[in-house]
C-alpha positions as CSV (number, residue, x, y, z in Angstrom):
1,M,-65.0,59.0,-123.4
2,S,-63.5,55.7,-122.1
3,S,-62.1,55.5,-118.8
4,G,-58.7,55.0,-120.1
5,D,-58.9,58.4,-121.7
6,S,-60.3,60.2,-118.7
7,N,-57.2,58.7,-116.7
8,A,-55.2,60.3,-119.5
9,N,-56.6,63.4,-119.5
10,G,-56.6,64.0,-115.6
11,P,-53.2,64.6,-115.3
12,T,-52.8,66.9,-118.3
13,A,-55.7,69.1,-116.7
14,Y,-54.0,69.3,-113.4
15,R,-50.6,70.4,-114.9
16,R,-52.7,73.0,-117.2
17,A,-53.8,74.1,-114.0
18,R,-50.8,74.5,-112.1
19,A,-49.0,76.4,-114.9
20,V,-52.2,78.9,-115.0
21,A,-51.6,79.3,-111.1
22,R,-48.1,79.7,-111.5
23,H,-48.5,82.3,-114.3
24,L,-51.0,84.6,-112.2
25,G,-48.6,84.3,-109.1
26,V,-51.2,82.5,-106.8
27,G,-48.7,80.6,-104.9
28,R,-46.4,83.7,-104.3
29,L,-49.1,85.5,-103.3
30,R,-50.5,83.2,-100.8
31,D,-46.9,83.1,-99.4
32,R,-46.8,87.0,-99.3
33,I,-50.2,86.9,-97.4
34,R,-49.1,84.4,-94.8
35,A,-45.9,86.0,-94.2
36,S,-47.6,89.2,-93.7
37,V,-50.2,87.8,-91.4
38,H,-47.2,86.1,-89.4
39,K,-45.1,89.2,-88.8
40,S,-48.3,90.9,-87.6
41,A,-48.5,92.1,-84.1
42,Y,-51.9,90.2,-83.7
43,W,-50.4,87.1,-84.7
44,T,-50.3,85.2,-81.5
45,A,-47.8,82.2,-81.4
46,V,-49.4,78.8,-79.7
47,P,-46.4,77.2,-77.7
48,P,-47.0,74.1,-75.9
49,R,-49.8,73.8,-73.6
50,R,-49.9,70.3,-72.9
51,L,-46.9,67.6,-72.2
52,K,-47.6,65.6,-75.4
53,D,-46.5,69.0,-77.5
54,L,-43.4,68.6,-75.7
55,D,-42.8,65.2,-75.6
56,S,-42.1,64.3,-79.1
57,H,-40.0,61.0,-78.3
58,G,-42.1,59.6,-75.7
59,E,-39.8,60.5,-72.7
60,L,-42.3,60.6,-70.2
61,P,-44.7,58.3,-68.6
62,A,-48.2,58.2,-70.2
63,N,-49.8,59.0,-66.7
64,A,-47.4,62.3,-66.3
65,F,-48.6,65.8,-65.4
66,A,-46.6,68.5,-64.7
67,L,-47.3,71.4,-61.8
68,T,-45.7,74.7,-62.4
69,F,-45.5,77.9,-60.3
70,D,-45.3,81.4,-61.6
71,D,-43.7,84.9,-60.2
72,G,-41.7,83.8,-57.7
73,P,-39.6,83.2,-55.6
74,D,-41.1,84.4,-52.6
75,P,-39.2,84.2,-49.1
76,V,-42.2,82.8,-47.1
77,V,-44.4,80.8,-49.8
78,T,-41.7,79.2,-51.6
79,P,-40.3,77.4,-48.9
80,R,-43.6,76.2,-47.6
81,L,-44.6,75.0,-50.9
82,L,-40.9,73.1,-51.3
83,E,-41.9,71.4,-48.0
84,V,-45.3,70.2,-49.4
85,L,-43.8,68.9,-52.5
86,A,-41.0,67.1,-51.0
87,A,-43.4,65.3,-48.8
88,H,-45.3,63.8,-51.9
89,S,-42.0,63.3,-53.8
90,A,-43.3,65.5,-56.1
91,P,-40.9,67.6,-58.3
92,A,-42.4,70.8,-60.4
93,T,-41.0,73.6,-62.5
94,F,-40.8,76.9,-61.3
95,F,-41.1,80.2,-63.7
96,L,-39.1,82.7,-61.9
97,C,-39.0,86.7,-62.2
98,G,-35.6,87.8,-62.6
99,L,-35.9,90.7,-59.9
100,A,-37.5,88.1,-57.2
101,A,-34.8,86.0,-58.0
102,K,-32.3,88.6,-57.4
103,R,-33.6,89.5,-54.3
104,H,-34.1,85.9,-53.2
105,P,-31.1,84.1,-54.7
106,A,-31.1,81.3,-51.6
107,V,-34.6,80.5,-52.0
108,V,-33.6,79.8,-56.0
109,K,-30.6,77.7,-54.9
110,D,-33.3,75.5,-52.5
111,I,-35.5,75.1,-55.3
112,L,-32.7,73.4,-57.5
113,A,-31.0,71.5,-54.3
114,A,-34.6,69.7,-54.0
115,G,-34.5,68.6,-57.7
116,H,-36.9,71.2,-59.1
117,A,-36.8,72.8,-62.5
118,I,-36.5,76.8,-63.2
119,G,-37.5,78.8,-66.1
120,G,-37.6,82.4,-66.8
121,H,-40.8,84.4,-66.4
122,T,-39.4,88.0,-67.3
123,W,-37.9,90.6,-65.2
124,D,-41.0,91.9,-63.7
125,H,-44.0,90.8,-65.2
126,R,-44.8,94.1,-66.6
127,H,-44.7,93.8,-70.5
128,P,-46.5,91.5,-72.7
129,M,-43.5,89.4,-74.7
130,V,-45.0,90.6,-78.3
131,R,-43.5,92.5,-81.3
132,G,-42.6,96.1,-80.4
133,L,-40.5,95.4,-77.6
134,S,-37.4,97.7,-77.4
135,V,-34.0,96.1,-77.5
136,A,-33.1,97.3,-74.4
137,E,-36.5,95.9,-72.4
138,W,-36.0,92.8,-74.3
139,Q,-32.5,92.7,-72.7
140,R,-33.8,93.4,-69.7
141,Q,-36.9,90.8,-69.5
142,V,-35.4,88.1,-71.2
143,G,-31.6,88.5,-71.1
144,D,-31.2,89.9,-67.7
145,T,-33.4,87.2,-66.2
146,H,-31.8,84.5,-67.7
147,K,-28.5,85.7,-66.8
148,V,-29.5,86.0,-62.9
149,L,-31.0,82.6,-63.0
150,E,-27.9,81.1,-64.6
151,D,-25.3,82.7,-62.4
152,I,-27.3,81.2,-59.6
153,S,-27.9,77.8,-60.9
154,G,-24.7,77.5,-62.8
155,A,-26.2,76.1,-65.9
156,P,-28.2,77.3,-68.9
157,V,-31.8,77.8,-68.1
158,R,-33.9,76.6,-71.2
159,W,-37.7,77.4,-70.4
160,F,-39.6,80.6,-70.8
161,R,-43.3,81.4,-69.8
162,P,-44.4,84.7,-71.0
163,P,-46.6,87.0,-68.6
164,R,-50.2,85.8,-68.8
165,G,-49.1,83.8,-71.6
166,I,-49.4,86.4,-74.1
167,T,-46.7,86.1,-77.2
168,D,-46.5,86.4,-80.8
169,R,-44.8,84.7,-83.5
170,H,-41.9,87.3,-83.9
171,T,-41.1,86.9,-80.2
172,W,-41.4,83.1,-79.9
173,S,-39.1,82.8,-83.0
174,A,-36.8,85.4,-81.4
175,L,-36.7,83.2,-78.1
176,R,-36.2,79.9,-80.3
177,R,-33.2,81.2,-81.7
178,Q,-31.9,82.1,-78.2
179,G,-32.3,78.4,-77.4
180,L,-35.7,78.9,-75.1
181,T,-38.5,76.8,-75.2
182,T,-41.9,78.8,-74.2
183,V,-44.1,76.6,-72.2
184,L,-47.9,77.6,-71.5
185,W,-50.5,75.6,-69.6
186,S,-53.6,73.4,-70.0
187,V,-54.9,73.6,-66.5
188,D,-55.1,77.1,-64.6
189,G,-55.5,77.2,-61.0
190,R,-56.9,80.7,-61.0
191,D,-55.0,80.9,-57.5
192,C,-54.1,84.6,-58.0
193,T,-57.6,85.5,-57.9
194,L,-59.3,82.6,-56.0
195,R,-58.9,83.0,-52.1
196,D,-59.9,79.5,-50.9
197,P,-57.5,76.8,-51.2
198,D,-60.5,74.3,-51.7
199,S,-61.8,76.4,-54.7
200,V,-58.3,76.4,-56.0
201,A,-57.6,72.7,-55.3
202,N,-61.2,71.5,-56.8
203,G,-60.8,73.9,-59.9
204,V,-57.8,72.0,-61.0
205,L,-59.0,68.5,-60.0
206,D,-61.9,69.1,-62.3
207,W,-59.8,69.3,-65.3
208,L,-56.8,67.4,-64.1
209,G,-55.6,64.3,-66.1
210,P,-52.4,62.6,-67.9
211,G,-50.4,65.1,-69.8
212,D,-51.8,68.2,-68.2
213,I,-49.5,71.2,-67.4
214,V,-50.8,73.3,-64.1
215,L,-50.6,76.7,-63.7
216,L,-50.2,77.7,-60.2
217,H,-48.4,80.8,-58.1
218,D,-45.9,81.0,-55.3
219,A,-45.8,84.8,-55.9
220,N,-48.0,87.3,-57.3
221,A,-46.1,89.6,-59.3
222,G,-48.4,92.4,-59.3
223,F,-46.8,92.7,-55.9
224,L,-43.4,92.8,-56.6
225,F,-42.8,96.5,-55.8
226,A,-45.0,96.2,-52.8
227,A,-43.5,97.4,-49.5
228,T,-45.4,94.8,-47.4
229,R,-47.3,91.5,-48.0
230,P,-51.0,91.6,-47.9
231,D,-52.7,89.6,-45.3
232,Y,-53.8,85.7,-45.8
233,G,-56.7,85.2,-47.8
234,Q,-56.3,88.8,-49.4
235,V,-55.2,89.2,-53.3
236,G,-51.2,89.1,-53.3
237,N,-50.7,86.7,-50.8
238,Q,-50.1,83.2,-52.1
239,E,-49.9,81.4,-48.8
240,S,-53.5,79.4,-49.8
241,T,-51.7,77.9,-52.9
242,V,-49.5,75.6,-50.4
243,E,-52.3,74.1,-49.0
244,A,-54.3,73.9,-52.4
245,T,-50.8,72.1,-53.7
246,G,-51.2,69.6,-51.0
247,Q,-54.7,68.7,-52.0
248,I,-54.0,68.4,-55.4
249,L,-51.0,65.8,-54.8
250,R,-53.3,63.5,-52.7
251,V,-55.7,63.3,-55.2
252,A,-53.4,62.8,-58.1
253,A,-51.9,60.4,-56.5
254,D,-55.3,58.5,-56.0
255,R,-55.7,59.0,-59.8
256,A,-52.2,57.1,-60.5
257,L,-51.1,60.6,-62.0
258,L,-47.3,61.1,-61.8
259,P,-45.9,64.6,-61.3
260,V,-42.8,65.4,-63.6
261,T,-40.9,68.6,-64.3
262,L,-39.7,69.7,-67.7
263,T,-36.3,68.6,-67.3
264,M,-36.9,65.2,-68.1
265,L,-37.5,66.3,-71.4
266,H,-34.2,66.5,-73.3
267,D,-35.5,67.1,-76.9
268,A,-38.6,68.9,-76.6
269,T,-39.6,70.7,-79.7
270,M,-42.2,73.5,-80.4
271,P,-45.1,73.4,-83.0
272,R,-45.0,75.9,-85.7
273,S,-48.7,76.8,-85.4
274,G,-50.7,80.1,-84.4
275,R,-53.8,82.2,-84.3
276,L,-55.0,85.7,-84.9
277,R,-55.2,87.3,-81.4
278,I,-58.3,89.7,-81.2
279,P,-56.8,92.6,-79.3
280,H,-59.6,93.7,-77.0
281,L,-59.5,90.0,-75.7
282,A,-55.4,90.1,-75.2
283,G,-55.3,90.6,-71.6
284,A,-58.2,88.5,-70.7
285,K,-55.9,85.8,-69.2
């Protein structure tokens, strides 16, 4: 057979194969399987973990990184943290629990007055944001939290971070429909378990580079309902995070890294990817 005959028969063979596939319903079966997997409670969405996942139009400098703080506001730790951030001219993003914000609205106002960004982190950090949450609980965890934050700030609150970073495609899509952008992190300071500020800072700095989103905490949501604050150095007291943050910012400046807030991103979009979540590892964050 000549090369001309081969080229002529190639497209014909391809069209025949496509016709057979359509007759067998292979494409429709693939789509049904994919839809079924994406609806599964074990399908975990993969929201942005790095700034490049959000910065679709190159709005941020190449040396940018983001400091984020979860579970606050805290009436003791957050004001001290704001002082450290101000000393380094470093903006940050605070993912706030609705219950804590309702208790300490003046601290939320101080965060905003200092030029930092805020996002929602559910009402009380008690529920994984996955399929199966009741309508009433969804309203409390998402709707009530963002209403409190928006009443305090006087502006829409765009950002959301699920507790422990656990979410699924169903929840992710529902949040998108409400105009919320879900953001995770690429560097975990582990400051809710590490008690030594040097260990926290070194753990972050070992990994920190351009484009990273750093997870730290100005409060510990496990103690939202506690009657008293644990002593310094104990789990539940985030005062050591203040010192660790200062260390991180000093070294970041030496590395010519620039801290930014998420509000510098005006047209952030989330990728449409995901993964299967292994149930017994789901709480490992």
